C-alpha positions in Angstrom: -62.6 -87.3 84.2 -59.3 -84.9 84.3 -58.1 -83.1 87.6 -57.8 -78.9 87.0 -54.6 -78.4 87.9 -54.3 -74.9 89.6 -52.1 -72.3 88.1 -49.4 -71.5 91.0 -48.5 -67.0 91.0 -44.9 -66.9 90.2 -43.4 -64.5 93.2 -39.9 -62.4 92.4 -37.2 -64.3 94.3 -36.4 -60.9 96.1 -40.2 -60.6 97.4 -39.6 -63.9 99.9 -36.8 -62.2 101.1 -37.9 -58.5 101.6 -40.7 -59.9 103.8 -39.1 -62.3 105.9 -36.6 -59.2 106.5 -39.3 -56.4 107.1 -41.2 -58.8 109.4 -38.4 -59.5 112.0 -38.2 -58.6 115.8 -35.7 -56.2 114.4 -37.3 -53.5 113.0 -34.8 -50.8 114.7 -31.7 -51.5 112.9 -31.6 -50.4 109.3 -31.5 -52.2 106.3 -29.9 -52.1 103.2 -30.4 -53.1 99.6 -27.4 -51.3 97.9 -27.1 -52.3 94.3 -30.0 -54.2 94.6 -31.7 -56.0 91.2 -34.8 -56.0 92.0 -36.9 -56.2 88.9 -40.9 -56.7 88.2 -41.2 -56.1 92.7 -44.3 -56.0 93.9 -43.8 -54.0 97.0 -47.7 -52.8 97.2 -48.2 -51.6 100.9 -45.4 -51.9 101.8 -43.8 -50.0 105.1 -39.8 -49.5 104.0 -39.0 -46.3 106.0 -35.1 -45.4 106.0 -34.0 -48.6 103.6 -30.9 -48.2 102.5 -31.4 -49.1 97.8 -28.6 -46.7 96.4 -27.9 -47.4 93.2 -30.7 -50.4 93.4 -33.0 -51.4 90.5 -37.2 -51.3 90.4 -36.8 -51.5 86.5 -40.8 -51.8 85.9 -41.4 -51.9 90.2 -44.8 -52.1 91.5 -44.9 -49.9 94.4 -48.0 -48.7 94.5 -49.0 -47.1 98.3 -45.5 -47.7 100.3 -43.9 -45.7 102.2 -40.0 -44.7 101.6 -40.0 -42.0 103.9 -36.3 -40.9 104.8 -35.0 -44.0 102.3 -31.8 -42.9 100.7 -32.6 -43.8 96.5 -29.4 -41.8 95.4 -29.0 -43.2 91.5 -31.7 -46.3 91.8 -33.9 -47.3 88.8 -37.5 -47.0 89.1 -38.4 -46.3 84.7 -41.2 -47.5 84.2 -42.4 -48.5 87.6 -46.1 -47.5 89.5 -45.5 -45.8 92.0 -49.0 -44.1 92.5 -50.1 -43.3 96.0 -46.1 -43.7 97.6 -44.3 -41.8 99.8 -41.2 -40.1 99.3 -41.7 -37.9 102.5 -37.3 -36.4 103.3 -35.8 -39.4 101.2 -33.3 -38.4 98.7 -34.0 -39.7 94.9 -30.5 -37.9 93.6 -29.4 -38.9 91.0 -32.3 -41.3 90.6 -34.4 -42.0 87.2 -38.1 -42.0 87.4 -38.6 -42.5 83.4 -42.2 -43.1 82.3 -42.9 -43.7 85.6 -46.7 -42.9 87.5 -46.8 -41.1 90.4 -49.8 -40.0 91.2 -50.5 -38.5 94.2 -47.2 -39.3 95.1 -45.4 -37.4 98.4 -42.0 -36.1 97.7 -42.6 -33.5 99.9 -38.8 -32.1 101.5 -37.3 -34.8 99.0 -34.3 -34.4 97.6 -34.6 -34.4 93.7 -31.0 -33.2 92.7 -30.0 -35.0 89.3 -32.9 -37.2 89.4 -35.0 -37.5 85.4 -38.4 -37.4 85.2 -39.1 -37.2 81.7 -42.2 -38.8 80.5 -43.2 -39.3 83.8 -47.3 -38.9 85.1 -47.1 -36.4 88.0 -51.0 -35.9 88.0 -51.6 -35.0 91.9 -48.1 -35.2 93.1 -47.4 -33.5 96.1 -43.9 -31.3 95.2 -43.1 -29.5 97.9 -39.9 -28.7 99.0 -38.5 -26.6 102.0 -35.6 -24.6 100.0 -36.8 -23.4 96.7 -34.4 -24.6 93.6 -32.3 -21.7 92.0 -31.7 -21.2 88.4 -28.6 -19.1 87.4 -28.9 -17.7 84.1 -27.3 -14.7 83.5 -26.0 -13.6 87.0 -30.1 -14.4 88.3 -31.0 -16.2 90.1 
């Protein structure tokens, strides 16, 4: 009788790398993933506080339950990503592209979202509370 072969799960190359870095003993040292390409990465329930993801490509990433408190995502691409239950508390998402993403029950409290793209985004039950009111100047009215 032939032996049954088990299928190997193929993980994106960054997943093992991120796990080693985040679980390293030097937790206070800031982490930088500027201009990183992490398409289809799965970082479920990761705690990635105060990280630098400027211009990172996280296209179609699975980030359910991740904590990005205070992280910098200026110009990052999250298109078609699963961001359910993610915390972007005090994060910088200016010029970030979240088009077509699912952000159900996601926290954007006190986040900077200037110039961010939320086209076709599912914002059901998302916490979009900001400290400053956004001003829309139209015919001299503020």
